Steps between C-alpha positions, in 0.01 A plus 500: 500500500588221739701746706205738536274219615759395757539857620123534537487180703780620724373854555123455469301574813122502474458549874476882503241495220295241687514703819406825325185346354403301808550781751332767287193281441489384862529857630214611277287203605576561868395865476174405327421224751568729797279767343221246446519369855503851648194600297314184596583535869498874568258642244257221420522315833450184300812288549431145389660158473604580144702797628684276747582262215628782277716624787637149557573464129692827503707384798587175323579702187742721691666193655528358148684809376721522810610136472555544125718801583707287738537245220623771261738627768666158502526508122172380351471645151869457429672216318597223740855507365539838672382366837669275748330174603377642830358817341325288236341282766379799702363675191307189396375432853362852545350487152316182600367671813387804302324275247285349774394838640435625146257219423314560828477876437352437153242246621355684801337785299269244338369417847454874557296527179275218616454663840421835334243347265344313790471824698372749242292291259300285741548203264270204478605165641603378153711812441669462839583136428644592158704796626646330804553177307701688238721685747561183702611342173740793451641444850545126438676561167732753668575255781585229247729749325691551827516126567634429151767764552623389841504133394678551169819352647577212729621591756337847493836667576614408149260767373740769618817291514584406140823337618296218657362405159842522338645273767215251465375576850160618376268491201262758352206464266484677166462874563236522226258321731510804727503751215199346328299472821587857604385619155177307545459652848538853364263438209244342732504808725436728202215278382355500850483881495284485187279226646446690826406807298233303320372339820455844658280622212 
């Protein structure tokens, strides 16, 4: 039993599975966004600020997947025992970069929803304050998520250079701080979708 666990650790590589899911979903999303933008621009002649935001979100999303792919290329998704120190550092560094673009790409669509509601519903002043207040809150929470991530270690390089921590040249906070906040961030975005739906009624 112990041997099988060791073999799995040595041969396991989750990178290809991650890439298959991420690229298939991103390709589908890109096709749908391009179709939406073409319809809004060429057929309806009604291209708005919300469309620019959706386009920007898609660009950040693609950058997110591309940087995650670079991270996997260096070995992210594999056990660190199978990677050299340099490959481990590069994999972690590119994963950190992809994380930042991912958070941005997930937050921008909320701004697009607010812009869309503002444009098509002709909301009252109270509704505008509520909608824009909520999406600004989403943006602030996302920004805090990024700040927590990039300041997890002191100096920041220790985030992708584990050897610095082992040598006592750097310190990192408990990773559960980031995990718990990221979970809160994701749950808050889902809740915000429901709230915006109710506000638009």
